[in-house]
C-alpha positions in Angstrom: 177.1 142.7 148.6 176.5 139.0 149.1 178.8 137.5 146.5 178.4 133.8 145.9 180.7 131.8 143.7 179.7 128.4 142.5 180.9 125.9 140.0 182.8 127.2 137.0 182.9 130.8 138.2 185.9 130.0 140.3 189.3 131.2 139.1 192.7 130.1 140.4 194.6 132.5 142.7 198.0 131.9 144.4 198.2 133.4 147.9 201.2 133.3 150.2 200.3 132.7 153.8 202.3 132.6 156.9 202.9 129.2 158.3 200.7 129.9 161.4 197.9 131.1 159.1 198.1 127.9 157.0 198.3 125.7 160.1 195.2 127.4 161.6 193.3 127.1 158.2 194.2 123.4 158.0 192.9 122.7 161.5 189.7 124.7 160.9 189.2 122.9 157.5 189.5 119.6 159.2 187.1 120.5 162.1 184.5 122.1 159.8 184.8 119.4 157.0 185.5 122.2 154.5 188.4 122.7 152.2 190.9 125.5 152.8 189.8 127.1 149.5 186.2 127.2 150.7 187.3 128.8 154.0 189.3 131.4 152.1 186.4 132.2 149.8 184.1 132.6 152.9 186.7 135.0 154.4 186.8 137.0 151.2 183.0 137.2 151.1 182.9 138.4 154.6 185.4 141.2 153.9 183.6 142.2 150.7 180.2 142.3 152.6 181.7 144.9 155.0 182.3 147.4 152.2 179.8 150.2 152.5 177.6 150.5 149.4 178.9 154.0 148.7 182.5 152.6 148.5 181.5 149.8 146.2 183.2 150.4 142.8 180.2 149.0 141.0 178.0 151.8 142.4 179.8 154.2 140.0 177.8 152.8 137.1 174.5 153.2 138.8 172.4 155.8 137.0 174.8 156.2 134.0 172.2 155.0 131.5 169.0 156.6 132.7 166.1 156.1 130.3 167.5 152.9 128.7 164.7 150.4 129.0 166.8 147.4 127.7 169.8 148.1 129.9 169.6 144.7 131.6 169.8 142.9 128.3 172.3 145.2 126.5 174.5 146.5 129.2 177.7 145.4 127.5 176.8 147.3 124.4 176.1 150.5 126.4 179.3 150.2 128.4 181.4 149.7 125.2 179.8 152.8 123.7 180.5 154.8 126.8 184.1 153.6 126.9 184.6 154.4 123.2 183.2 157.9 123.8 185.5 158.5 126.8 188.4 157.4 124.6 187.5 159.8 121.9 186.9 162.6 124.3 190.4 162.0 125.8 192.2 162.4 122.4 
């Protein structure tokens, strides 16, 4: 999966940790000269990288728009149309 967050892509998240977890993270952050937040992001990336491709929710959209040559440029438009159609079909 290989997610990489940089710069302004970061969003705040409040997480409650046990005191032993926080103590260990603080010690690791000090030893590795990294922030606790950076270590948490690395841990999340490791977990996400372990998700088998067939279980990745993004894989559900693969192949939905066969034949669309401009999909990479207009994907939002195609997804909106599909969502609108699903909504109409559900009424």
